[in-house]
PDB file of the backbone (N, CA, C, O) and the ligand in Angstrom, with CONECT records:
HET     ZN  A 101       1
ATOM      1  N   MET A   1      99.032  58.206  84.766  1.00  0.00           N
ATOM      2  CA  MET A   1      97.918  58.490  85.438  1.00  0.00           C
ATOM      3  C   MET A   1      96.954  57.227  85.027  1.00  0.00           C
ATOM      4  O   MET A   1      96.462  56.449  85.845  1.00  0.00           O
ATOM      5  N   GLU A   2      96.799  57.177  83.773  1.00  0.00           N
ATOM      6  CA  GLU A   2      95.889  56.134  83.043  1.00  0.00           C
ATOM      7  C   GLU A   2      96.221  54.711  83.584  1.00  0.00           C
ATOM      8  O   GLU A   2      95.247  54.000  83.829  1.00  0.00           O
ATOM      9  N   GLU A   3      97.394  54.226  83.792  1.00  0.00           N
ATOM     10  CA  GLU A   3      98.006  53.023  84.401  1.00  0.00           C
ATOM     11  C   GLU A   3      97.698  52.870  85.760  1.00  0.00           C
ATOM     12  O   GLU A   3      97.399  51.789  86.269  1.00  0.00           O
ATOM     13  N   PHE A   4      97.765  53.925  86.346  1.00  0.00           N
ATOM     14  CA  PHE A   4      97.595  54.016  87.995  1.00  0.00           C
ATOM     15  C   PHE A   4      96.065  53.622  88.176  1.00  0.00           C
ATOM     16  O   PHE A   4      95.731  52.877  89.097  1.00  0.00           O
ATOM     17  N   LYS A   5      95.166  54.128  87.295  1.00  0.00           N
ATOM     18  CA  LYS A   5      93.703  54.177  87.518  1.00  0.00           C
ATOM     19  C   LYS A   5      93.410  52.554  87.060  1.00  0.00           C
ATOM     20  O   LYS A   5      92.602  51.876  87.695  1.00  0.00           O
ATOM     21  N   ARG A   6      94.038  52.097  86.076  1.00  0.00           N
ATOM     22  CA  ARG A   6      93.600  50.890  85.835  1.00  0.00           C
ATOM     23  C   ARG A   6      94.152  49.747  86.647  1.00  0.00           C
ATOM     24  O   ARG A   6      93.539  48.696  86.833  1.00  0.00           O
ATOM     25  N   ASN A   7      95.317  50.014  87.106  1.00  0.00           N
ATOM     26  CA  ASN A   7      95.815  49.016  88.232  1.00  0.00           C
ATOM     27  C   ASN A   7      95.790  48.939  89.512  1.00  0.00           C
ATOM     28  O   ASN A   7      95.980  47.966  90.241  1.00  0.00           O
ATOM     29  N   LEU A   8      95.457  50.402  89.843  1.00  0.00           N
ATOM     30  CA  LEU A   8      95.326  50.318  91.559  1.00  0.00           C
ATOM     31  C   LEU A   8      93.884  50.111  92.058  1.00  0.00           C
ATOM     32  O   LEU A   8      93.672  49.537  93.126  1.00  0.00           O
ATOM     33  N   ASP A   9      92.787  50.632  91.195  1.00  0.00           N
ATOM     34  CA  ASP A   9      91.655  50.361  91.642  1.00  0.00           C
ATOM     35  C   ASP A   9      91.130  50.840  92.999  1.00  0.00           C
ATOM     36  O   ASP A   9      90.384  50.150  93.694  1.00  0.00           O
ATOM     37  N   ILE A  10      91.509  51.912  93.294  1.00  0.00           N
ATOM     38  CA  ILE A  10      91.570  52.639  94.609  1.00  0.00           C
ATOM     39  C   ILE A  10      90.758  53.687  94.559  1.00  0.00           C
ATOM     40  O   ILE A  10      91.239  54.788  94.291  1.00  0.00           O
ATOM     41  N   PRO A  11      89.357  53.539  94.812  1.00  0.00           N
ATOM     42  CA  PRO A  11      88.363  54.725  94.676  1.00  0.00           C
ATOM     43  C   PRO A  11      88.884  55.836  95.661  1.00  0.00           C
ATOM     44  O   PRO A  11      89.400  55.603  96.754  1.00  0.00           O
ATOM     45  N   TYR A  12      88.663  57.122  95.091  1.00  0.00           N
ATOM     46  CA  TYR A  12      88.831  58.276  95.901  1.00  0.00           C
ATOM     47  C   TYR A  12      87.524  58.517  96.827  1.00  0.00           C
ATOM     48  O   TYR A  12      86.530  59.065  96.351  1.00  0.00           O
ATOM     49  N   THR A  13      87.563  58.169  97.904  1.00  0.00           N
ATOM     50  CA  THR A  13      86.248  58.341  98.672  1.00  0.00           C
ATOM     51  C   THR A  13      86.647  59.275 100.025  1.00  0.00           C
ATOM     52  O   THR A  13      87.785  59.736 100.116  1.00  0.00           O
ATOM     53  N   GLU A  14      85.474  59.559 101.226  1.00  0.00           N
ATOM     54  CA  GLU A  14      85.972  59.987 102.191  1.00  0.00           C
ATOM     55  C   GLU A  14      86.935  59.139 103.168  1.00  0.00           C
ATOM     56  O   GLU A  14      87.744  59.505 104.021  1.00  0.00           O
ATOM     57  N   GLU A  15      86.605  58.089 102.796  1.00  0.00           N
ATOM     58  CA  GLU A  15      87.436  56.979 103.838  1.00  0.00           C
ATOM     59  C   GLU A  15      88.934  56.626 103.378  1.00  0.00           C
ATOM     60  O   GLU A  15      89.716  56.047 104.132  1.00  0.00           O
ATOM     61  N   LEU A  16      89.232  56.986 102.203  1.00  0.00           N
ATOM     62  CA  LEU A  16      90.716  56.855 101.865  1.00  0.00           C
ATOM     63  C   LEU A  16      91.566  57.466 102.842  1.00  0.00           C
ATOM     64  O   LEU A  16      91.451  58.640 103.195  1.00  0.00           O
ATOM     65  N   THR A  17      92.387  56.693 103.257  1.00  0.00           N
ATOM     66  CA  THR A  17      93.486  57.285 104.398  1.00  0.00           C
ATOM     67  C   THR A  17      94.812  57.028 103.890  1.00  0.00           C
ATOM     68  O   THR A  17      95.168  55.980 103.352  1.00  0.00           O
ATOM     69  N   LEU A  18      95.612  58.185 104.120  1.00  0.00           N
ATOM     70  CA  LEU A  18      96.880  58.028 103.915  1.00  0.00           C
ATOM     71  C   LEU A  18      97.510  58.000 105.259  1.00  0.00           C
ATOM     72  O   LEU A  18      97.647  58.986 105.984  1.00  0.00           O
ATOM     73  N   TYR A  19      97.953  56.551 105.581  1.00  0.00           N
ATOM     74  CA  TYR A  19      98.682  56.243 106.826  1.00  0.00           C
ATOM     75  C   TYR A  19      99.992  56.941 107.013  1.00  0.00           C
ATOM     76  O   TYR A  19     100.650  57.296 106.034  1.00  0.00           O
ATOM     77  N   ALA A  20     100.351  57.128 108.122  1.00  0.00           N
ATOM     78  CA  ALA A  20     101.835  57.633 108.615  1.00  0.00           C
ATOM     79  C   ALA A  20     101.993  56.771 109.855  1.00  0.00           C
ATOM     80  O   ALA A  20     101.046  56.477 110.585  1.00  0.00           O
ATOM     81  N   PRO A  21     103.144  56.415 110.033  1.00  0.00           N
ATOM     82  CA  PRO A  21     103.782  55.582 111.153  1.00  0.00           C
ATOM     83  C   PRO A  21     103.583  56.459 112.647  1.00  0.00           C
ATOM     84  O   PRO A  21     103.853  57.641 112.855  1.00  0.00           O
ATOM     85  N   GLU A  22     103.087  55.569 113.473  1.00  0.00           N
ATOM     86  CA  GLU A  22     102.820  56.136 115.010  1.00  0.00           C
ATOM     87  C   GLU A  22     103.416  54.971 115.646  1.00  0.00           C
ATOM     88  O   GLU A  22     103.106  53.808 115.389  1.00  0.00           O
ATOM     89  N   GLY A  23     104.365  55.380 116.564  1.00  0.00           N
ATOM     90  CA  GLY A  23     105.022  54.432 117.472  1.00  0.00           C
ATOM     91  C   GLY A  23     104.058  53.721 118.688  1.00  0.00           C
ATOM     92  O   GLY A  23     102.930  54.137 118.953  1.00  0.00           O
ATOM     93  N   CYS A  24     104.626  52.722 119.287  1.00  0.00           N
ATOM     94  CA  CYS A  24     103.995  52.352 120.365  1.00  0.00           C
ATOM     95  C   CYS A  24     104.876  51.473 120.996  1.00  0.00           C
ATOM     96  O   CYS A  24     105.944  51.236 120.432  1.00  0.00           O
ATOM     97  N   GLU A  25     104.612  50.933 122.098  1.00  0.00           N
ATOM     98  CA  GLU A  25     105.609  50.054 122.973  1.00  0.00           C
ATOM     99  C   GLU A  25     105.872  48.950 122.006  1.00  0.00           C
ATOM    100  O   GLU A  25     107.028  48.596 121.773  1.00  0.00           O
ATOM    101  N   TYR A  26     104.744  48.343 121.383  1.00  0.00           N
ATOM    102  CA  TYR A  26     105.100  46.811 120.559  1.00  0.00           C
ATOM    103  C   TYR A  26     106.277  47.146 119.552  1.00  0.00           C
ATOM    104  O   TYR A  26     107.102  46.253 119.356  1.00  0.00           O
ATOM    105  N   CYS A  27     106.436  48.457 118.844  1.00  0.00           N
ATOM    106  CA  CYS A  27     107.281  48.679 117.571  1.00  0.00           C
ATOM    107  C   CYS A  27     108.601  49.416 118.171  1.00  0.00           C
ATOM    108  O   CYS A  27     109.525  49.740 117.425  1.00  0.00           O
ATOM    109  N   ASN A  28     108.627  49.677 119.685  1.00  0.00           N
ATOM    110  CA  ASN A  28     109.924  50.529 120.160  1.00  0.00           C
ATOM    111  C   ASN A  28     109.540  51.781 119.796  1.00  0.00           C
ATOM    112  O   ASN A  28     110.460  52.512 119.430  1.00  0.00           O
ATOM    113  N   ASN A  29     108.261  52.310 119.792  1.00  0.00           N
ATOM    114  CA  ASN A  29     107.988  53.894 119.239  1.00  0.00           C
ATOM    115  C   ASN A  29     108.630  54.109 117.897  1.00  0.00           C
ATOM    116  O   ASN A  29     109.133  55.229 117.798  1.00  0.00           O
ATOM    117  N   THR A  30     108.759  53.277 116.749  1.00  0.00           N
ATOM    118  CA  THR A  30     109.525  53.796 115.790  1.00  0.00           C
ATOM    119  C   THR A  30     108.000  53.671 114.661  1.00  0.00           C
ATOM    120  O   THR A  30     107.971  54.322 113.617  1.00  0.00           O
ATOM    121  N   GLY A  31     107.232  53.072 114.932  1.00  0.00           N
ATOM    122  CA  GLY A  31     105.972  52.973 113.846  1.00  0.00           C
ATOM    123  C   GLY A  31     106.180  51.822 112.996  1.00  0.00           C
ATOM    124  O   GLY A  31     105.207  51.394 112.375  1.00  0.00           O
ATOM    125  N   TYR A  32     107.459  51.179 112.861  1.00  0.00           N
ATOM    126  CA  TYR A  32     107.515  50.201 111.853  1.00  0.00           C
ATOM    127  C   TYR A  32     108.012  48.821 112.811  1.00  0.00           C
ATOM    128  O   TYR A  32     108.527  48.884 113.927  1.00  0.00           O
ATOM    129  N   ARG A  33     107.737  47.736 112.129  1.00  0.00           N
ATOM    130  CA  ARG A  33     108.164  46.429 112.641  1.00  0.00           C
ATOM    131  C   ARG A  33     108.066  45.534 111.534  1.00  0.00           C
ATOM    132  O   ARG A  33     107.072  45.532 110.808  1.00  0.00           O
ATOM    133  N   GLY A  34     109.186  44.657 111.338  1.00  0.00           N
ATOM    134  CA  GLY A  34     109.378  43.842 110.501  1.00  0.00           C
ATOM    135  C   GLY A  34     109.600  44.218 108.977  1.00  0.00           C
ATOM    136  O   GLY A  34     109.860  45.417 108.877  1.00  0.00           O
ATOM    137  N   ARG A  35     109.576  43.599 107.843  1.00  0.00           N
ATOM    138  CA  ARG A  35     109.703  44.036 106.793  1.00  0.00           C
ATOM    139  C   ARG A  35     108.804  43.523 105.565  1.00  0.00           C
ATOM    140  O   ARG A  35     108.246  42.440 105.744  1.00  0.00           O
ATOM    141  N   MET A  36     108.642  44.038 104.595  1.00  0.00           N
ATOM    142  CA  MET A  36     107.725  43.806 103.617  1.00  0.00           C
ATOM    143  C   MET A  36     108.209  44.490 102.271  1.00  0.00           C
ATOM    144  O   MET A  36     108.543  45.670 102.166  1.00  0.00           O
ATOM    145  N   GLY A  37     108.184  43.410 101.120  1.00  0.00           N
ATOM    146  CA  GLY A  37     108.806  43.670  99.882  1.00  0.00           C
ATOM    147  C   GLY A  37     107.794  44.432  98.886  1.00  0.00           C
ATOM    148  O   GLY A  37     106.586  44.197  98.889  1.00  0.00           O
ATOM    149  N   LEU A  38     108.280  45.174  98.211  1.00  0.00           N
ATOM    150  CA  LEU A  38     107.653  45.847  97.054  1.00  0.00           C
ATOM    151  C   LEU A  38     107.985  44.904  95.873  1.00  0.00           C
ATOM    152  O   LEU A  38     109.097  44.388  95.754  1.00  0.00           O
ATOM    153  N   HIS A  39     107.052  44.722  95.079  1.00  0.00           N
ATOM    154  CA  HIS A  39     107.313  43.941  93.891  1.00  0.00           C
ATOM    155  C   HIS A  39     106.935  44.329  92.540  1.00  0.00           C
ATOM    156  O   HIS A  39     105.907  44.956  92.284  1.00  0.00           O
ATOM    157  N   GLU A  40     107.795  43.938  91.680  1.00  0.00           N
ATOM    158  CA  GLU A  40     107.284  44.368  90.046  1.00  0.00           C
ATOM    159  C   GLU A  40     107.537  43.137  89.255  1.00  0.00           C
ATOM    160  O   GLU A  40     108.692  42.729  89.136  1.00  0.00           O
ATOM    161  N   LEU A  41     106.756  42.651  88.825  1.00  0.00           N
ATOM    162  CA  LEU A  41     106.633  41.301  87.987  1.00  0.00           C
ATOM    163  C   LEU A  41     106.716  41.562  86.463  1.00  0.00           C
ATOM    164  O   LEU A  41     105.754  42.154  85.973  1.00  0.00           O
ATOM    165  N   LEU A  42     107.663  41.226  85.702  1.00  0.00           N
ATOM    166  CA  LEU A  42     107.633  41.360  84.139  1.00  0.00           C
ATOM    167  C   LEU A  42     107.484  40.006  83.523  1.00  0.00           C
ATOM    168  O   LEU A  42     108.276  39.069  83.426  1.00  0.00           O
ATOM    169  N   VAL A  43     106.045  40.191  83.071  1.00  0.00           N
ATOM    170  CA  VAL A  43     105.850  38.750  82.454  1.00  0.00           C
ATOM    171  C   VAL A  43     106.302  38.532  80.916  1.00  0.00           C
ATOM    172  O   VAL A  43     106.070  39.366  80.041  1.00  0.00           O
ATOM    173  N   GLY A  44     106.904  37.443  80.716  1.00  0.00           N
ATOM    174  CA  GLY A  44     107.489  37.205  79.452  1.00  0.00           C
ATOM    175  C   GLY A  44     106.733  36.782  78.246  1.00  0.00           C
ATOM    176  O   GLY A  44     106.983  35.772  77.587  1.00  0.00           O
ATOM    177  N   THR A  45     105.827  37.602  78.021  1.00  0.00           N
ATOM    178  CA  THR A  45     104.994  37.285  76.649  1.00  0.00           C
ATOM    179  C   THR A  45     106.010  37.004  75.620  1.00  0.00           C
ATOM    180  O   THR A  45     107.236  37.054  75.721  1.00  0.00           O
ATOM    181  N   ASP A  46     105.158  36.654  74.457  1.00  0.00           N
ATOM    182  CA  ASP A  46     105.807  36.394  73.297  1.00  0.00           C
ATOM    183  C   ASP A  46     106.626  37.611  72.691  1.00  0.00           C
ATOM    184  O   ASP A  46     107.794  37.534  72.312  1.00  0.00           O
ATOM    185  N   GLU A  47     105.823  38.756  72.661  1.00  0.00           N
ATOM    186  CA  GLU A  47     106.314  40.222  72.436  1.00  0.00           C
ATOM    187  C   GLU A  47     107.560  40.729  73.168  1.00  0.00           C
ATOM    188  O   GLU A  47     108.492  41.397  72.722  1.00  0.00           O
ATOM    189  N   MET A  48     107.321  40.184  74.568  1.00  0.00           N
ATOM    190  CA  MET A  48     108.578  40.924  75.431  1.00  0.00           C
ATOM    191  C   MET A  48     109.615  40.262  75.066  1.00  0.00           C
ATOM    192  O   MET A  48     110.618  40.859  74.678  1.00  0.00           O
ATOM    193  N   LYS A  49     109.551  38.774  75.131  1.00  0.00           N
ATOM    194  CA  LYS A  49     110.617  37.974  74.691  1.00  0.00           C
ATOM    195  C   LYS A  49     111.291  38.336  73.619  1.00  0.00           C
ATOM    196  O   LYS A  49     112.520  38.349  73.691  1.00  0.00           O
ATOM    197  N   LEU A  50     110.637  38.703  72.411  1.00  0.00           N
ATOM    198  CA  LEU A  50     111.080  39.157  71.256  1.00  0.00           C
ATOM    199  C   LEU A  50     111.837  40.307  71.395  1.00  0.00           C
ATOM    200  O   LEU A  50     112.901  40.376  70.779  1.00  0.00           O
ATOM    201  N   MET A  51     111.360  41.508  72.318  1.00  0.00           N
ATOM    202  CA  MET A  51     111.934  42.620  72.441  1.00  0.00           C
ATOM    203  C   MET A  51     113.225  42.491  73.028  1.00  0.00           C
ATOM    204  O   MET A  51     114.189  43.095  72.559  1.00  0.00           O
ATOM    205  N   ILE A  52     113.319  41.682  74.109  1.00  0.00           N
ATOM    206  CA  ILE A  52     114.515  41.358  74.668  1.00  0.00           C
ATOM    207  C   ILE A  52     115.531  40.542  73.984  1.00  0.00           C
ATOM    208  O   ILE A  52     116.692  40.713  74.358  1.00  0.00           O
ATOM    209  N   GLN A  53     115.325  39.748  73.119  1.00  0.00           N
ATOM    210  CA  GLN A  53     115.964  39.267  72.176  1.00  0.00           C
ATOM    211  C   GLN A  53     116.655  40.162  71.131  1.00  0.00           C
ATOM    212  O   GLN A  53     117.829  40.045  70.780  1.00  0.00           O
ATOM    213  N   THR A  54     115.727  41.119  70.658  1.00  0.00           N
ATOM    214  CA  THR A  54     116.390  42.209  69.648  1.00  0.00           C
ATOM    215  C   THR A  54     116.846  43.386  70.482  1.00  0.00           C
ATOM    216  O   THR A  54     116.885  44.479  69.917  1.00  0.00           O
ATOM    217  N   ARG A  55     117.163  43.310  71.640  1.00  0.00           N
ATOM    218  CA  ARG A  55     117.708  44.314  72.304  1.00  0.00           C
ATOM    219  C   ARG A  55     116.978  45.735  72.292  1.00  0.00           C
ATOM    220  O   ARG A  55     117.529  46.773  71.925  1.00  0.00           O
ATOM    221  N   ALA A  56     115.680  45.637  72.738  1.00  0.00           N
ATOM    222  CA  ALA A  56     114.895  46.811  72.620  1.00  0.00           C
ATOM    223  C   ALA A  56     115.180  47.893  73.548  1.00  0.00           C
ATOM    224  O   ALA A  56     115.699  47.440  74.569  1.00  0.00           O
ATOM    225  N   ARG A  57     115.038  49.128  73.572  1.00  0.00           N
ATOM    226  CA  ARG A  57     115.530  50.133  74.690  1.00  0.00           C
ATOM    227  C   ARG A  57     114.601  49.671  75.792  1.00  0.00           C
ATOM    228  O   ARG A  57     113.658  48.884  75.707  1.00  0.00           O
ATOM    229  N   ILE A  58     115.058  50.316  76.828  1.00  0.00           N
ATOM    230  CA  ILE A  58     114.413  49.961  78.035  1.00  0.00           C
ATOM    231  C   ILE A  58     113.094  50.758  78.331  1.00  0.00           C
ATOM    232  O   ILE A  58     112.140  50.401  79.023  1.00  0.00           O
ATOM    233  N   ASP A  59     113.272  51.900  77.649  1.00  0.00           N
ATOM    234  CA  ASP A  59     111.736  52.659  77.668  1.00  0.00           C
ATOM    235  C   ASP A  59     110.770  51.948  77.073  1.00  0.00           C
ATOM    236  O   ASP A  59     109.684  51.767  77.622  1.00  0.00           O
ATOM    237  N   GLU A  60     111.060  51.486  75.921  1.00  0.00           N
ATOM    238  CA  GLU A  60     110.214  50.566  74.926  1.00  0.00           C
ATOM    239  C   GLU A  60     109.704  49.445  75.883  1.00  0.00           C
ATOM    240  O   GLU A  60     108.497  49.252  76.028  1.00  0.00           O
ATOM    241  N   ILE A  61     110.683  48.685  76.553  1.00  0.00           N
ATOM    242  CA  ILE A  61     110.323  47.400  76.994  1.00  0.00           C
ATOM    243  C   ILE A  61     109.286  47.694  78.319  1.00  0.00           C
ATOM    244  O   ILE A  61     108.381  46.934  78.662  1.00  0.00           O
ATOM    245  N   ARG A  62     109.583  48.776  78.871  1.00  0.00           N
ATOM    246  CA  ARG A  62     108.844  49.253  80.128  1.00  0.00           C
ATOM    247  C   ARG A  62     107.510  49.669  79.684  1.00  0.00           C
ATOM    248  O   ARG A  62     106.578  49.381  80.434  1.00  0.00           O
ATOM    249  N   THR A  63     107.244  50.321  78.550  1.00  0.00           N
ATOM    250  CA  THR A  63     106.021  50.845  78.042  1.00  0.00           C
ATOM    251  C   THR A  63     105.248  49.670  77.653  1.00  0.00           C
ATOM    252  O   THR A  63     104.018  49.646  77.690  1.00  0.00           O
ATOM    253  N   GLN A  64     106.014  48.652  77.262  1.00  0.00           N
ATOM    254  CA  GLN A  64     105.348  47.331  76.595  1.00  0.00           C
ATOM    255  C   GLN A  64     104.814  46.346  77.737  1.00  0.00           C
ATOM    256  O   GLN A  64     103.854  45.584  77.622  1.00  0.00           O
ATOM    257  N   ALA A  65     105.651  46.516  78.891  1.00  0.00           N
ATOM    258  CA  ALA A  65     105.316  45.823  80.003  1.00  0.00           C
ATOM    259  C   ALA A  65     104.187  46.207  80.914  1.00  0.00           C
ATOM    260  O   ALA A  65     103.462  45.386  81.476  1.00  0.00           O
ATOM    261  N   ILE A  66     104.078  47.634  81.034  1.00  0.00           N
ATOM    262  CA  ILE A  66     102.890  48.283  81.522  1.00  0.00           C
ATOM    263  C   ILE A  66     101.691  47.976  80.647  1.00  0.00           C
ATOM    264  O   ILE A  66     100.635  47.614  81.165  1.00  0.00           O
ATOM    265  N   LYS A  67     101.823  48.109  79.332  1.00  0.00           N
ATOM    266  CA  LYS A  67     100.598  47.684  78.490  1.00  0.00           C
ATOM    267  C   LYS A  67     100.286  46.252  78.498  1.00  0.00           C
ATOM    268  O   LYS A  67      99.245  45.908  77.938  1.00  0.00           O
ATOM    269  N   ASP A  68     101.098  45.280  79.100  1.00  0.00           N
ATOM    270  CA  ASP A  68     100.986  43.946  79.252  1.00  0.00           C
ATOM    271  C   ASP A  68     100.357  43.680  80.527  1.00  0.00           C
ATOM    272  O   ASP A  68      99.918  42.545  80.711  1.00  0.00           O
ATOM    273  N   GLY A  69     100.223  44.723  81.614  1.00  0.00           N
ATOM    274  CA  GLY A  69      99.746  44.699  82.630  1.00  0.00           C
ATOM    275  C   GLY A  69     100.579  44.557  83.864  1.00  0.00           C
ATOM    276  O   GLY A  69     100.173  44.134  84.947  1.00  0.00           O
ATOM    277  N   MET A  70     101.807  44.964  83.574  1.00  0.00           N
ATOM    278  CA  MET A  70     102.924  44.961  84.787  1.00  0.00           C
ATOM    279  C   MET A  70     102.552  45.846  85.793  1.00  0.00           C
ATOM    280  O   MET A  70     102.317  47.000  85.433  1.00  0.00           O
ATOM    281  N   THR A  71     102.430  45.534  87.129  1.00  0.00           N
ATOM    282  CA  THR A  71     102.343  46.582  88.179  1.00  0.00           C
ATOM    283  C   THR A  71     103.786  46.901  88.509  1.00  0.00           C
ATOM    284  O   THR A  71     104.652  46.082  88.820  1.00  0.00           O
ATOM    285  N   THR A  72     103.909  48.154  88.401  1.00  0.00           N
ATOM    286  CA  THR A  72     105.342  48.675  88.865  1.00  0.00           C
ATOM    287  C   THR A  72     105.617  48.761  90.321  1.00  0.00           C
ATOM    288  O   THR A  72     104.686  48.728  91.125  1.00  0.00           O
ATOM    289  N   LEU A  73     106.870  48.872  90.701  1.00  0.00           N
ATOM    290  CA  LEU A  73     107.215  48.913  92.307  1.00  0.00           C
ATOM    291  C   LEU A  73     106.522  50.052  92.755  1.00  0.00           C
ATOM    292  O   LEU A  73     105.745  50.006  93.709  1.00  0.00           O
ATOM    293  N   LYS A  74     106.750  51.007  92.153  1.00  0.00           N
ATOM    294  CA  LYS A  74     105.721  52.374  92.625  1.00  0.00           C
ATOM    295  C   LYS A  74     104.366  52.102  92.963  1.00  0.00           C
ATOM    296  O   LYS A  74     103.830  52.418  94.025  1.00  0.00           O
ATOM    297  N   GLN A  75     103.769  51.426  91.889  1.00  0.00           N
ATOM    298  CA  GLN A  75     102.228  50.950  92.094  1.00  0.00           C
ATOM    299  C   GLN A  75     101.983  50.176  93.274  1.00  0.00           C
ATOM    300  O   GLN A  75     100.971  50.308  93.962  1.00  0.00           O
ATOM    301  N   ASP A  76     103.025  49.269  93.535  1.00  0.00           N
ATOM    302  CA  ASP A  76     102.841  47.981  94.502  1.00  0.00           C
ATOM    303  C   ASP A  76     102.942  49.097  95.705  1.00  0.00           C
ATOM    304  O   ASP A  76     101.946  49.232  96.416  1.00  0.00           O
ATOM    305  N   GLY A  77     104.031  49.853  95.945  1.00  0.00           N
ATOM    306  CA  GLY A  77     104.156  50.676  96.991  1.00  0.00           C
ATOM    307  C   GLY A  77     102.767  51.393  97.460  1.00  0.00           C
ATOM    308  O   GLY A  77     102.296  51.318  98.595  1.00  0.00           O
ATOM    309  N   ILE A  78     102.232  52.069  96.410  1.00  0.00           N
ATOM    310  CA  ILE A  78     101.148  52.933  96.620  1.00  0.00           C
ATOM    311  C   ILE A  78     100.116  52.046  97.262  1.00  0.00           C
ATOM    312  O   ILE A  78      99.579  52.386  98.317  1.00  0.00           O
ATOM    313  N   GLU A  79      99.789  50.779  96.578  1.00  0.00           N
ATOM    314  CA  GLU A  79      98.774  49.816  97.026  1.00  0.00           C
ATOM    315  C   GLU A  79      99.084  49.648  98.425  1.00  0.00           C
ATOM    316  O   GLU A  79      98.084  49.787  99.130  1.00  0.00           O
ATOM    317  N   LYS A  80     100.133  49.396  99.048  1.00  0.00           N
ATOM    318  CA  LYS A  80     100.595  49.008 100.410  1.00  0.00           C
ATOM    319  C   LYS A  80     100.565  50.160 101.504  1.00  0.00           C
ATOM    320  O   LYS A  80     100.448  49.917 102.705  1.00  0.00           O
ATOM    321  N   ILE A  81     100.685  51.477 100.954  1.00  0.00           N
ATOM    322  CA  ILE A  81     100.428  52.507 101.687  1.00  0.00           C
ATOM    323  C   ILE A  81      99.197  52.848 102.005  1.00  0.00           C
ATOM    324  O   ILE A  81      98.905  53.408 103.062  1.00  0.00           O
ATOM    325  N   PHE A  82      98.287  52.494 100.996  1.00  0.00           N
ATOM    326  CA  PHE A  82      96.742  52.789 101.275  1.00  0.00           C
ATOM    327  C   PHE A  82      96.103  51.598 101.985  1.00  0.00           C
ATOM    328  O   PHE A  82      95.003  51.684 102.530  1.00  0.00           O
ATOM    329  N   ALA A  83      96.857  50.453 101.957  1.00  0.00           N
ATOM    330  CA  ALA A  83      96.393  49.270 102.671  1.00  0.00           C
ATOM    331  C   ALA A  83      96.863  49.416 104.273  1.00  0.00           C
ATOM    332  O   ALA A  83      96.377  48.744 105.183  1.00  0.00           O
ATOM    333  N   GLY A  84      97.881  50.404 104.427  1.00  0.00           N
ATOM    334  CA  GLY A  84      98.321  50.839 105.768  1.00  0.00           C
ATOM    335  C   GLY A  84      99.349  49.842 106.329  1.00  0.00           C
ATOM    336  O   GLY A  84      99.607  49.623 107.512  1.00  0.00           O
ATOM    337  N   ASN A  85      99.972  49.186 105.039  1.00  0.00           N
ATOM    338  CA  ASN A  85     101.221  48.313 105.344  1.00  0.00           C
ATOM    339  C   ASN A  85     102.390  49.031 105.410  1.00  0.00           C
ATOM    340  O   ASN A  85     103.270  48.510 106.096  1.00  0.00           O
ATOM    341  N   CYS A  86     102.700  50.315 104.773  1.00  0.00           N
ATOM    342  CA  CYS A  86     103.873  51.094 105.044  1.00  0.00           C
ATOM    343  C   CYS A  86     103.343  52.605 104.832  1.00  0.00           C
ATOM    344  O   CYS A  86     102.173  52.987 104.835  1.00  0.00           O
ATOM    345  N   ASP A  87     104.488  53.338 104.653  1.00  0.00           N
ATOM    346  CA  ASP A  87     104.113  54.801 104.186  1.00  0.00           C
ATOM    347  C   ASP A  87     104.802  55.366 103.317  1.00  0.00           C
ATOM    348  O   ASP A  87     105.798  54.728 102.975  1.00  0.00           O
ATOM    349  N   LEU A  88     104.594  56.604 102.695  1.00  0.00           N
ATOM    350  CA  LEU A  88     105.095  57.269 101.571  1.00  0.00           C
ATOM    351  C   LEU A  88     106.476  57.296 101.716  1.00  0.00           C
ATOM    352  O   LEU A  88     107.214  56.888 100.819  1.00  0.00           O
ATOM    353  N   LEU A  89     106.981  57.837 102.994  1.00  0.00           N
ATOM    354  CA  LEU A  89     108.468  58.022 103.080  1.00  0.00           C
ATOM    355  C   LEU A  89     109.212  56.834 102.888  1.00  0.00           C
ATOM    356  O   LEU A  89     110.331  57.013 102.407  1.00  0.00           O
ATOM    357  N   GLN A  90     108.843  55.520 103.168  1.00  0.00           N
ATOM    358  CA  GLN A  90     109.283  54.262 102.903  1.00  0.00           C
ATOM    359  C   GLN A  90     109.417  53.853 101.488  1.00  0.00           C
ATOM    360  O   GLN A  90     110.413  53.334 100.984  1.00  0.00           O
ATOM    361  N   VAL A  91     108.381  54.125 100.944  1.00  0.00           N
ATOM    362  CA  VAL A  91     108.270  53.713  99.453  1.00  0.00           C
ATOM    363  C   VAL A  91     109.042  54.701  98.730  1.00  0.00           C
ATOM    364  O   VAL A  91     109.929  54.298  97.978  1.00  0.00           O
ATOM    365  N   ARG A  92     108.800  56.079  98.870  1.00  0.00           N
ATOM    366  CA  ARG A  92     109.747  56.872  97.984  1.00  0.00           C
ATOM    367  C   ARG A  92     111.433  56.503  98.108  1.00  0.00           C
ATOM    368  O   ARG A  92     112.275  56.697  97.231  1.00  0.00           O
ATOM    369  N   LYS A  93     111.630  55.972  99.335  1.00  0.00           N
ATOM    370  CA  LYS A  93     113.261  55.595  99.409  1.00  0.00           C
ATOM    371  C   LYS A  93     113.592  54.457  98.582  1.00  0.00           C
ATOM    372  O   LYS A  93     114.772  54.179  98.369  1.00  0.00           O
ATOM    373  N   VAL A  94     112.614  53.756  98.084  1.00  0.00           N
ATOM    374  CA  VAL A  94     112.994  52.690  97.181  1.00  0.00           C
ATOM    375  C   VAL A  94     112.578  52.884  95.774  1.00  0.00           C
ATOM    376  O   VAL A  94     112.941  52.093  94.904  1.00  0.00           O
ATOM    377  N   THR A  95     111.850  53.882  95.527  1.00  0.00           N
ATOM    378  CA  THR A  95     111.250  54.078  94.339  1.00  0.00           C
ATOM    379  C   THR A  95     111.834  55.326  93.454  1.00  0.00           C
ATOM    380  O   THR A  95     111.793  55.398  92.226  1.00  0.00           O
ATOM    381  N   ILE A  96     112.255  56.064  94.142  1.00  0.00           N
ATOM    382  CA  ILE A  96     112.863  57.213  93.500  1.00  0.00           C
ATOM    383  C   ILE A  96     114.220  56.959  92.843  1.00  0.00           C
ATOM    384  O   ILE A  96     115.109  56.390  93.476  1.00  0.00           O
ATOM    385  N   LYS A  97     114.406  57.395  91.509  1.00  0.00           N
ATOM    386  CA  LYS A  97     115.495  57.238  90.735  1.00  0.00           C
ATOM    387  C   LYS A  97     115.822  58.538  89.986  1.00  0.00           C
ATOM    388  O   LYS A  97     116.789  58.587  89.226  1.00  0.00           O
TER     389      LYS A  97
HETATM  390 ZN    ZN A 101     103.745  50.305 117.088  1.00  0.00          ZN2+
END
């Protein structure tokens, strides 16, 4: 929750909109057109390089990466949902494990 607040910076206001697909003739009534990637970028800080070299546990690497400011796949997806670029269903399809 703290990481989401720190990284997302989306204020909860009356105007906050959760978009859902709505078809039209331009998108063949699917509500979708084209593709957009969700991205997660792990920055190779000195500490991160050391953790990789010493084969640290994946949950420790993940915690450090988030501490270093990594935006996770899910966070990127949530930003794109609120920007109206995709919807919750599409993001959940690629971020649920
Ligand atoms: Zn459309």
